[in-house]
Each structure stands twice: as structure tokens, then as C-alpha cells.
C-alpha positions as CSV (number, residue, x, y, z in Angstrom):
1,M,40.8,14.4,-14.5
2,M,39.0,14.8,-11.2
3,M,36.6,12.2,-10.0
4,R,34.5,12.5,-6.9
5,F,33.0,9.9,-4.6
6,G,29.7,9.5,-6.5
7,D,31.0,8.2,-9.9
8,W,31.0,4.5,-9.2
9,L,30.7,3.3,-12.8
10,G,33.4,5.8,-13.9
11,R,35.8,4.4,-11.4
12,R,35.1,0.8,-12.2
13,A,35.3,1.5,-16.0
14,L,38.9,2.8,-15.4
15,Y,39.9,-0.4,-13.5
16,T,38.2,-3.1,-15.5
17,P,36.7,-1.6,-18.6
18,H,36.3,-4.8,-20.5
19,K,34.9,-6.9,-17.6
20,E,31.3,-8.1,-18.1
21,A,29.3,-5.9,-15.7
22,L,25.6,-6.3,-16.5
23,V,23.7,-9.0,-18.3
24,V,20.1,-8.1,-19.3
25,M,18.1,-11.2,-19.8
26,P,15.2,-11.6,-22.3
27,G,12.1,-10.6,-20.5
28,A,13.8,-7.8,-18.6
29,Q,13.0,-4.3,-19.8
30,L,15.0,-2.0,-22.0
31,F,13.6,1.4,-22.9
32,G,10.2,0.2,-21.8
33,A,10.0,-2.9,-24.0
34,G,11.2,-6.4,-23.7
35,L,14.5,-7.3,-25.4
36,P,14.1,-8.4,-29.0
37,G,15.0,-12.0,-29.7
38,A,16.3,-14.6,-27.2
39,A,19.9,-13.4,-26.6
40,P,20.8,-11.4,-23.5
41,L,22.2,-8.0,-23.7
42,R,25.8,-8.0,-22.3
43,L,27.4,-4.8,-21.1
44,T,31.0,-4.3,-20.1
45,Y,31.8,-1.7,-17.4
46,E,33.0,0.7,-20.1
47,Q,29.7,0.3,-22.0
48,W,27.5,0.6,-18.9
49,N,29.4,3.7,-17.9
50,R,28.8,5.3,-21.2
51,R,25.1,4.6,-20.8
52,A,25.1,6.2,-17.3
53,N,27.0,9.2,-18.7
54,R,24.3,9.7,-21.4
55,M,21.7,9.5,-18.7
56,A,23.6,12.0,-16.5
57,N,23.9,14.4,-19.4
58,F,20.1,14.1,-20.1
59,L,19.4,14.9,-16.4
60,R,21.7,17.9,-16.6
61,A,19.8,19.1,-19.7
62,R,16.6,18.9,-17.6
63,G,18.2,21.1,-14.9
64,V,19.1,18.4,-12.4
65,G,22.0,19.2,-10.1
66,K,23.4,18.3,-6.8
67,G,20.8,17.6,-4.1
68,D,17.9,17.5,-6.6
69,R,15.6,14.5,-6.3
70,V,15.1,12.4,-9.4
71,S,12.1,10.0,-9.0
72,V,11.0,7.1,-11.0
73,L,8.0,4.8,-11.1
74,A,8.9,1.7,-13.2
75,Q,9.4,-2.0,-13.0
76,N,13.0,-3.2,-13.0
77,C,14.8,-2.0,-16.2
78,V,18.2,-1.0,-17.3
79,E,17.2,2.6,-17.3
80,M,16.6,2.5,-13.5
81,L,20.2,1.3,-13.0
82,D,21.5,3.9,-15.5
83,L,19.5,6.5,-13.5
84,L,20.9,5.4,-10.2
85,F,24.6,5.7,-11.2
86,A,23.9,8.9,-13.2
87,C,22.5,10.5,-10.0
88,G,25.7,9.4,-8.2
89,K,27.7,11.3,-10.9
90,L,25.7,14.5,-10.4
91,G,25.2,14.4,-6.7
92,A,21.5,14.1,-7.3
93,I,19.2,11.9,-5.2
94,Y,17.6,8.8,-6.7
95,V,14.0,8.2,-5.5
96,P,12.3,5.1,-6.8
97,Y,8.7,4.6,-5.9
98,N,6.8,1.3,-5.2
99,W,5.1,0.6,-8.5
100,R,2.2,-1.0,-6.7
101,L,1.0,2.2,-5.2
102,T,-2.2,3.8,-6.2
103,P,-2.3,7.5,-7.2
104,A,-3.7,8.3,-3.8
105,E,-0.7,6.7,-2.1
106,L,1.9,8.0,-4.6
107,G,0.8,11.6,-4.4
108,P,1.9,12.2,-0.8
109,L,5.3,10.7,-1.6
110,L,5.7,13.0,-4.6
111,A,4.8,16.0,-2.4
112,D,7.2,14.8,0.3
113,S,10.2,14.2,-2.0
114,N,9.4,17.2,-4.4
115,P,11.4,15.8,-7.3
116,R,13.0,18.0,-10.0
117,L,12.2,15.2,-12.5
118,F,9.6,12.4,-12.4
119,L,10.2,9.5,-14.8
120,Y,7.8,6.6,-15.4
121,G,7.6,3.3,-17.2
122,P,5.1,2.5,-19.9
123,Q,2.8,0.4,-17.6
124,F,2.2,3.5,-15.4
125,T,0.9,6.1,-17.8
126,E,-2.5,6.3,-16.1
127,T,-0.9,6.7,-12.6
128,A,1.5,9.3,-13.9
129,D,-1.3,11.3,-15.4
130,A,-3.3,11.0,-12.1
131,V,-0.4,12.6,-10.1
132,S,0.6,15.2,-12.7
133,A,-0.6,18.0,-10.4
134,F,2.4,17.3,-8.2
135,V,5.1,17.2,-11.0
136,E,5.2,17.0,-14.8
137,P,5.8,13.3,-15.6
138,V,8.3,12.2,-18.2
139,A,8.0,8.9,-20.0
140,L,11.1,6.7,-19.8
141,A,10.3,5.2,-23.2
142,G,10.3,8.6,-24.8
143,V,13.8,9.5,-23.6
144,D,16.3,9.2,-26.5
145,L,19.6,9.0,-24.8
146,S,21.5,8.8,-28.1
147,Q,21.0,12.6,-28.3
148,F,23.2,13.1,-25.3
149,P,27.0,12.7,-25.1
150,E,28.5,9.6,-23.6
151,T,31.4,11.6,-22.1
152,T,31.6,12.1,-18.3
153,P,29.7,15.2,-17.1
154,P,31.6,17.8,-15.1
155,P,32.4,16.3,-11.7
156,A,30.0,17.3,-8.9
157,A,31.4,18.1,-5.4
158,V,30.0,14.9,-3.9
159,E,30.9,14.2,-0.3
160,L,30.4,11.0,1.7
161,E,27.6,12.5,3.8
162,D,25.6,13.7,0.7
163,P,22.4,11.7,0.1
164,W,22.4,9.3,-2.9
165,M,19.0,7.6,-2.4
166,I,15.7,8.1,-0.7
167,L,13.9,4.8,-0.2
168,Y,10.4,4.8,1.2
169,T,9.9,2.2,3.9
170,G,6.9,1.1,5.9
171,G,4.9,-0.7,3.2
172,T,4.1,-3.6,5.5
173,T,3.4,-1.5,8.7
174,G,1.9,1.8,7.7
175,R,2.6,5.2,6.2
176,A,5.9,5.3,4.4
177,K,8.9,7.3,5.6
178,G,11.8,8.3,3.3
179,A,15.0,6.8,4.5
180,V,17.9,8.9,3.4
181,L,20.8,6.8,2.2
182,S,24.1,8.7,1.9
183,H,27.1,7.8,-0.2
184,R,28.8,6.8,3.1
185,Q,26.1,4.3,4.0
186,I,26.0,2.7,0.6
187,N,29.9,2.5,0.5
188,W,30.0,0.9,4.0
189,N,27.2,-1.6,3.2
190,A,29.2,-2.6,0.1
191,W,32.4,-3.1,2.0
192,N,30.7,-4.9,4.8
193,T,29.2,-7.3,2.3
194,I,32.4,-7.8,0.3
195,A,34.5,-8.5,3.5
196,G,31.9,-10.5,5.4
197,W,30.4,-12.5,2.7
198,G,33.6,-13.1,0.8
199,L,32.5,-11.6,-2.6
200,S,34.7,-12.0,-5.6
201,P,35.0,-10.2,-8.9
202,D,34.2,-13.6,-10.4
203,D,30.7,-13.7,-8.7
204,R,27.7,-13.6,-11.0
205,V,24.5,-12.7,-9.2
206,P,20.9,-12.3,-10.4
207,I,18.8,-9.3,-9.6
208,L,15.4,-10.6,-8.6
209,T,14.0,-8.1,-6.2
210,P,12.6,-4.6,-7.1
211,F,14.6,-1.5,-7.5
212,F,12.4,0.5,-5.2
213,H,13.6,-1.8,-2.4
214,T,17.0,-1.9,-0.8
215,G,17.2,-5.6,-1.6
216,G,17.3,-4.9,-5.4
217,L,19.8,-2.1,-5.1
218,N,22.1,-2.9,-2.2
219,V,22.2,-6.5,-1.3
220,F,24.4,-7.3,-4.3
221,T,24.0,-4.7,-7.1
222,T,26.0,-1.9,-5.6
223,P,28.6,-4.1,-3.8
224,L,29.3,-5.9,-7.1
225,V,29.9,-2.6,-8.9
226,Q,32.3,-1.6,-6.1
227,L,34.1,-4.9,-6.5
228,G,33.8,-5.4,-10.3
229,G,31.5,-8.5,-10.3
230,T,28.6,-9.2,-12.7
231,S,24.9,-8.6,-12.1
232,I,22.3,-10.5,-14.1
233,L,19.1,-8.4,-14.6
234,M,16.2,-10.9,-14.7
235,G,12.7,-10.2,-15.9
236,P,9.5,-10.7,-13.8
237,F,10.0,-13.5,-11.4
238,D,9.7,-17.0,-13.0
239,P,11.1,-19.9,-11.0
240,G,11.8,-21.9,-14.2
241,Q,13.8,-19.0,-15.7
242,V,15.9,-18.6,-12.5
243,L,16.7,-22.3,-12.6
244,D,17.7,-22.0,-16.3
245,A,19.8,-19.0,-15.5
246,I,21.6,-20.7,-12.7
247,A,23.0,-23.1,-15.4
248,A,23.2,-20.9,-18.4
249,E,24.8,-17.9,-16.7
250,Q,26.8,-19.9,-14.2
251,L,25.4,-18.0,-11.2
252,T,27.5,-18.2,-8.1
253,I,25.2,-16.5,-5.5
254,V,21.4,-16.3,-5.4
255,F,19.4,-13.9,-3.2
256,M,15.6,-14.0,-3.1
257,V,12.8,-13.7,-0.5
258,P,11.4,-16.9,1.0
259,T,8.3,-17.0,-1.2
260,M,10.5,-17.1,-4.3
261,F,12.7,-19.9,-2.9
262,Q,9.6,-21.8,-2.1
263,M,8.2,-21.4,-5.6
264,M,11.5,-22.5,-7.1
265,M,11.7,-25.6,-4.9
266,E,8.2,-26.6,-6.0
267,H,9.0,-26.2,-9.7
268,P,9.3,-29.4,-11.8
269,Q,12.9,-28.5,-12.8
270,F,14.1,-28.2,-9.2
271,A,14.9,-31.9,-8.6
272,A,17.3,-32.1,-11.6
273,A,18.8,-28.7,-11.2
274,D,22.6,-28.6,-10.8
275,F,23.6,-26.2,-8.0
276,S,27.3,-27.1,-7.9
277,R,28.5,-23.6,-9.1
278,V,26.3,-21.7,-6.6
279,R,28.5,-20.8,-3.6
280,F,25.5,-20.0,-1.5
281,F,21.8,-19.2,-1.6
282,I,20.7,-16.5,0.8
283,S,17.1,-15.7,1.9
284,G,16.0,-12.3,3.2
285,G,13.1,-9.9,3.7
286,A,11.1,-12.2,6.0
287,A,11.4,-15.4,8.1
288,C,12.2,-18.5,6.0
289,P,10.3,-21.7,6.8
290,R,12.5,-24.6,7.8
291,P,11.2,-26.9,5.0
292,V,12.7,-24.5,2.5
293,Y,16.1,-24.8,4.1
294,E,15.9,-28.5,4.1
295,A,14.9,-28.8,0.4
296,Y,18.1,-26.9,-0.6
297,W,20.3,-28.7,1.9
298,A,19.1,-32.0,0.5
299,K,20.6,-31.0,-2.9
300,G,23.9,-30.2,-1.2
301,A,23.4,-26.5,-1.4
302,V,24.6,-23.9,1.1
303,F,21.4,-22.2,2.1
304,K,21.1,-19.6,4.8
305,S,19.2,-16.4,5.8
306,G,20.4,-12.9,6.1
307,Y,19.1,-9.8,7.9
308,G,19.0,-6.1,7.2
309,M,16.8,-3.1,6.8
310,T,16.6,-0.2,4.5
311,E,17.8,2.1,7.3
312,V,20.9,0.1,8.3
313,G,21.7,-1.6,5.0
314,P,20.3,-4.9,3.9
315,N,23.4,-6.9,4.9
316,C,24.2,-6.9,8.6
317,F,25.2,-10.4,9.6
318,V,27.1,-13.4,8.2
319,L,26.5,-17.0,9.1
320,P,29.6,-19.1,8.3
321,D,28.9,-21.8,5.8
322,H,30.2,-24.6,8.2
323,E,27.6,-23.5,10.8
324,I,24.4,-23.4,8.7
325,K,23.1,-26.7,10.1
326,R,24.4,-26.6,13.6
327,K,23.1,-23.0,14.0
328,A,20.0,-23.4,11.8
329,G,17.7,-20.4,12.0
330,S,20.6,-18.1,13.1
331,V,21.6,-15.1,11.0
332,G,25.1,-15.5,12.5
333,F,27.6,-12.8,13.6
334,P,27.6,-9.1,12.9
335,L,29.4,-8.1,9.7
336,F,32.9,-6.6,9.8
337,H,32.1,-3.0,10.7
338,V,28.7,-3.6,12.4
339,T,28.1,-3.4,16.1
340,M,25.0,-5.0,17.7
341,R,23.2,-5.0,21.0
342,V,20.0,-6.6,22.3
343,M,18.2,-4.4,24.9
344,A,15.5,-5.2,27.3
345,G,12.4,-3.0,27.9
346,D,14.1,-1.5,31.0
347,D,17.0,-0.3,28.9
348,R,19.6,-2.9,30.0
349,P,21.6,-5.3,27.8
350,C,19.9,-8.7,27.5
351,A,21.7,-11.8,28.7
352,S,22.4,-14.7,26.4
353,G,19.1,-16.3,25.3
354,E,17.0,-13.3,26.5
355,V,14.8,-11.7,23.9
356,G,14.9,-7.9,23.5
357,E,15.0,-5.3,20.8
358,L,17.9,-5.4,18.3
359,Q,19.8,-2.1,18.1
360,I,22.5,-1.4,15.6
361,Y,25.5,1.0,15.5
362,G,28.1,1.7,12.8
363,P,29.0,3.7,9.8
364,H,26.3,2.0,7.6
365,L,23.3,3.7,9.3
366,C,21.1,5.9,7.2
367,S,21.0,9.7,7.7
368,G,17.5,9.7,9.2
369,Y,14.1,10.2,7.4
370,W,13.5,12.8,4.8
371,Q,11.9,15.9,6.2
372,N,10.8,13.9,9.3
373,P,13.1,14.9,12.3
374,G,10.7,13.4,14.8
375,A,10.8,9.9,13.3
376,S,14.6,10.3,12.9
377,R,15.1,11.0,16.6
378,E,12.7,8.2,17.6
379,A,14.6,5.7,15.5
380,N,18.1,6.9,16.4
381,P,18.2,9.0,19.6
382,D,21.7,8.2,20.6
383,G,23.6,6.7,17.6
384,W,22.0,3.3,18.1
385,F,19.3,2.5,15.6
386,R,16.2,1.0,17.0
387,T,15.2,-1.7,14.6
388,G,11.9,-2.7,16.1
389,D,12.9,-6.3,15.7
390,L,13.1,-8.8,18.6
391,A,16.2,-10.9,18.7
392,Y,18.6,-12.7,21.0
393,H,22.1,-14.0,20.9
394,D,23.3,-17.3,22.3
395,D,26.4,-17.8,24.5
396,E,28.6,-18.3,21.4
397,G,27.6,-15.0,20.0
398,F,25.3,-16.2,17.2
399,Y,22.2,-13.9,16.7
400,Y,18.7,-15.0,16.1
401,I,15.8,-12.8,14.9
402,V,12.6,-13.7,16.7
403,D,10.0,-11.4,15.2
404,R,8.9,-7.9,14.6
405,K,8.3,-6.1,17.9
406,K,4.9,-4.9,16.5
407,D,3.9,-8.4,15.6
408,M,4.4,-9.9,19.0
409,F,1.2,-10.3,21.0
410,I,0.4,-11.2,24.6
411,S,-2.0,-14.1,25.3
412,G,-2.9,-14.7,28.9
413,G,0.1,-12.8,30.1
414,E,2.5,-14.8,27.9
415,N,4.5,-13.4,25.0
416,V,3.7,-15.1,21.6
417,Y,6.1,-14.6,18.7
418,P,4.2,-15.3,15.4
419,V,7.3,-16.4,13.6
420,E,7.6,-19.4,16.0
421,V,4.0,-20.3,15.4
422,E,4.3,-19.9,11.7
423,A,7.4,-22.2,11.7
424,A,5.3,-24.9,13.4
425,I,2.4,-24.5,10.9
426,Y,4.8,-24.7,7.9
427,R,5.9,-28.2,9.2
428,H,2.5,-29.5,8.0
429,P,3.0,-30.9,4.5
430,A,-0.3,-29.3,3.2
431,V,0.7,-25.7,4.0
432,A,2.1,-23.5,1.2
433,E,1.9,-20.1,3.0
434,C,0.9,-18.9,6.5
435,A,0.8,-15.8,8.7
436,V,-0.2,-15.5,12.3
437,V,-1.5,-12.3,13.9
438,G,-2.8,-11.4,17.3
439,M,-6.6,-10.7,17.6
440,P,-8.5,-9.2,20.5
441,D,-10.1,-11.8,22.9
442,P,-12.2,-11.0,26.0
443,R,-10.7,-13.8,28.1
444,W,-7.1,-13.9,27.1
445,G,-6.5,-10.4,25.9
446,E,-5.2,-11.6,22.5
447,V,-5.2,-14.9,20.7
448,G,-3.5,-16.0,17.6
449,K,-5.3,-16.2,14.3
450,A,-3.6,-18.2,11.5
451,F,-4.2,-17.3,7.8
452,V,-3.3,-20.3,5.7
453,A,-2.9,-21.0,2.0
454,L,-2.7,-24.7,1.0
455,K,-0.6,-26.4,-1.6
456,L,-2.3,-27.2,-4.9
457,G,-4.6,-30.2,-4.4
458,A,-4.0,-30.4,-0.6
459,R,-6.7,-30.7,2.0
460,L,-6.7,-29.5,5.5
461,D,-9.3,-28.3,8.0
462,E,-9.1,-26.1,11.1
463,A,-9.3,-28.9,13.6
464,E,-6.5,-30.9,12.0
465,L,-4.3,-27.9,11.8
466,I,-4.9,-26.9,15.4
467,G,-4.2,-30.5,16.4
468,H,-0.9,-30.4,14.5
469,C,0.1,-27.2,16.3
470,R,-0.6,-28.7,19.7
471,T,2.0,-31.4,19.0
472,Q,4.6,-28.6,18.2
473,L,3.8,-25.7,20.6
474,A,2.9,-24.8,24.1
475,R,-0.9,-24.5,24.5
476,Y,-0.9,-20.7,24.8
477,K,0.9,-20.4,21.5
478,V,-1.5,-22.5,19.5
479,P,-3.8,-20.4,17.3
480,K,-7.4,-20.3,18.4
481,L,-8.7,-19.3,14.9
482,V,-7.8,-20.4,11.4
483,E,-8.8,-18.8,8.1
484,F,-8.0,-20.6,4.8
485,R,-7.4,-18.5,1.7
486,E,-6.3,-19.2,-1.8
487,S,-3.3,-16.8,-1.3
488,L,-2.0,-14.3,1.2
489,P,-1.5,-10.6,0.3
490,K,2.1,-9.6,-0.4
491,S,4.1,-6.5,-1.0
492,A,6.1,-6.2,-4.2
493,A,9.1,-7.3,-2.3
494,G,7.4,-10.6,-1.4
495,K,6.6,-9.9,2.2
496,I,3.2,-11.0,3.5
497,L,1.2,-8.0,4.5
498,K,0.0,-8.7,8.0
499,R,-1.7,-5.3,8.4
500,E,-4.1,-6.3,5.6
501,L,-4.9,-9.6,7.3
502,R,-5.7,-7.8,10.6
503,G,-8.3,-5.8,8.7
């Protein structure tokens, strides 16, 4: 029997066939519908591999082969995971789309990726019909996998440089680009995570972020398959259900975005929750407010932040557990096979404490952007990927992410980093969410405008908030304008959409 690089579930089913691989919680989707009853569906690696084989044989029957794109528009469901690993078996390329996109936004992505097959979930029938001019849509709920054999399809000649995924990025900054993730990149991200974060086959980790995002696929899902751990597929985010699952499923690691952690800490069950089995909580995707750290630390939990990008893998740093309070706010050291540098605008390495652009080198970089050589060269002209993020390292080698390069603004000749201002605003007890953007100003060039959502029942006015900021920040950093809103716009991955706030 010959097995190539792409058949991850086939390999794992050989090694640990009876190990629990995937738990599908009630509320998660299965064939387009919620699971019946209250009991989770529990799949061993052998059972999951059989499902993926059936999916791969279905794809083959539809003419899918090596290099073909298989796209999907659906909320998190078991079929999306089956599809991911089926594509790996065939050497096909998995292309999940952001399910929040309108047909006008989705159409260009379909034209760009030109999929052999386009599958969609039951909530997106109207969207699928609206883009049918690009490709014939196929309903996931109408695919009867029982008609297809559960045996392994003929092995494809998959090599490490072959693409496995195209993930479209840029949802918070502008028009999306398709980052090409090869088998090499996904393997190296997995092993960096396993080695740097100390993953174990006994780890049990929930999936809480969407499968069109590298967070849902590659923070823990693919590393755990590589290692033989257990993933818990949750339904739509509900903080109470996550707290229940921490106890009922004995979760050992929890990854979420800051908004989710904040919602969980404000839930009535949080105070009594037992986190003794959780080895660490890790926040990613956006800057995490200091009060969130402190709420979890107060319960004795290990809580820290990570850093990554679709293009370089979602896991790039590790902050040792014993340093989380001494180095609060740091993302730590580069992972095992990751090399970093911070570069100034005049193309020289920054000294300790000096802010510059974070650039990344290593075997975990993406293969560029799909059919976009210009953007590929701009992002990676010399082997070092330009992240567009501002960072610095201290004299002990700990790295700190300051802000997005595009979000920084200059007020009266001084650099202002919105993340720093937001951190000060979050220290006010009435604030639930905030975002700061630079706005044109005839005198200062740009000034900060704060968009703020208050906690339920809280009261706060502009003067009081600006006064609070003046106690925390240098005068040029203090926002000159404040706009209160009931909530702030977010992407499906939980990031606040600053481009919508700028108008």
C-alpha cells in the first residue's frame, strides 16, 4: 500500500485507529442539520477516515483530481472537515469562502479560484443561486455519501510543495487575496505548534472559529490530527456552552478571539467555572484587552496571546507559562522553526525597544497569492514575508506586537498606535468594546477617533472618557472624538472592522 503526503487521516488511522478523534457537539451541523438529541457524535480516527474516504470518492466521481479547486460556502460542519482531508487525499485544493459575503463579493472569488466543484450549506441557497453563472452549485445536504465506498481512493502523487488550501485574506483591510497554503506549510505549522506549545495526544481542544479562517483549520485542528489528539466541533458560539464543554469534555486548551473570551468572562457561569484541567487559554486574531487577561488570571488560569497570519501560519510565537505575568502583553519567542526580524523604514534591523515592521522567514510561509504574482512579490520579495504588523523585541528577546502598520496614524508629527489607546480605554469599567482610528484634521494632520460600545446598563459620556484617557496617555495620543454605538462591526472571525468605522 502506497500512501502519499496528503492523506493525513489515513496515516493517523493506521497509528491510532481507535483513538477518539472528533467530537461533534449538539448544535454543530451534520449534513446541513443539527444533531438529533442531546448526545455528541464521537468519531474515532478510523471512523473519521472512512468518512473522508467516502467524500474523496464522491469528489472523484465528480471529476475532481490533483490541482482542482473544491470550494465550499457553509458554516462549520463535519462535512467541511471531511472535505478538507478528502482534498488532501486527492491532491485537490480546498477553498472555503467567508459565509458572510454577499453574492457581489463572492462572485469575484469564484471567478478567481475557478473551482471544479462548488458546495454550499443549506443557509446559503439564495447566495448559491445568485452566483450560479460562475459555477454550478451543489448542495451539501443533498450529497449522500453512503453511495460511495469507504475504501481509500487511489493515491495521488502529492508533493510537499503542492497546494492544499487557498484561504482568502483581507476581510478587514480591503479586497481579498487567495493565500496558497501548501502541504509543506501546513506540516511545518503543525510541527511548530506541537513542539513549541507542547501539544500532547491527550489534548482535547474545541473548534470555535470558522473554517474559512486559518484559525479554525490550522491553530489546532490540523496539528491535532498530525499528533493524534481530539478536536471538539462546537456549534455557533455560545459562552455558556463553551463553559459547559470545558467541564463535560475535559478540555485542555481553549483558543478563541478576544471578543469570545470577553463574552465568556461576562457570563453568569464564569465565576463558578472550574478551569483546573485547562492547561492554557490562548487568544488570537486581534489585540486582547488587559482586563480579559486579569479576569482569567484571577481564576488561576494560564492565559496568554498568540500571533500569526494566514500567510505564515496562525502560530508563530510561544510565551512560556512562567512568563505570562512578568511579560504581560508579549507574544513571546519565535516558535521552533521560525525566524523573525524587526526592520526600520530605512531597511535596517531595529534595536531593542525600537518599533518596526515584523518580517518572518521559515519553511512555514505560504506559496504566495493565487494568480496574483504582483502581490506575492510585494509581500515576499526576498524570502522574508512582510507582515504589515508593527512590533518590537526587548533586550531579553521577547516580542511585542504593537499594531497594524496600516492602522498607525501620525498626529502632530507623533506616531500613534491605536492598540495602545484602545488598551487605555478598555481600563474604564463601563467599556465593553472599543476601536480607535485616525481621522483627517486640518491642524494636526490626523487625530484619533474612538468608537465605543458600553457594557449593559453602563453610562459614560465623551468628556468623562476623554478625561479618563488623559490620566493614562500622553496628550497627543488622547482621542479628540468619541462616538458611542450599541456594538461595533466585526468579521466572522471576530475582528473589529476598522475600515467600516472609517467610512
